[in-house]
C-alpha positions, -999 to +999 in steps of 0.1 A: +307+021+415+330+008+387+359+017+412+343-009+437+340-036+408+376-033+402+387-029+438+366-064+440+384-081+411+419-070+424+406-080+458+395-117+444+430-122+429+451-111+459+431-133+483+432-163+461+472-159+455+477-156+498+453-180+507+465-208+478+501-202+490+492-207+528+472-236+524+476-252+494+443-257+485+423-246+456+386-251+476+396-229+505+415-206+483+384-199+463+359-201+496+383-174+507+388-153+475+347-155+473+334-149+503+362-124+517+365-095+492+328-095+487+326-083+527+355-061+520+338-045+493+306-039+510+324-022+538+344-001+512+314+011+492+299+026+525+333+038+537+337+061+501+296+072+508+309+081+549+334+100+540+320+116+513+292+127+536+320+142+561+337+158+531+306+173+518+295+184+556+327+201+562+325+224+530+294+254+536+281+269+508+307+276+482+339+277+505+369+258+491+385+231+512+416+244+529+436+219+509+425+237+480+452+252+455+433+283+448+419+299+482+407+329+458+373+329+443+382+332+405 
């Protein structure tokens, strides 16, 4: 969850800066910076959850993923 919060804060700053650079409007920048990152953060959260399920479903039992450094049981 901390990853999502820090991502949101970073995204807020970027969205504000880009919108201000394009419009010169603090009001428009604030609105875009408040709405757009929050929408993306919700999408990011569910994106992470879906990938966790997909990655977890690919590993049945105690099998190691193909990208693991060690391919043998210790």
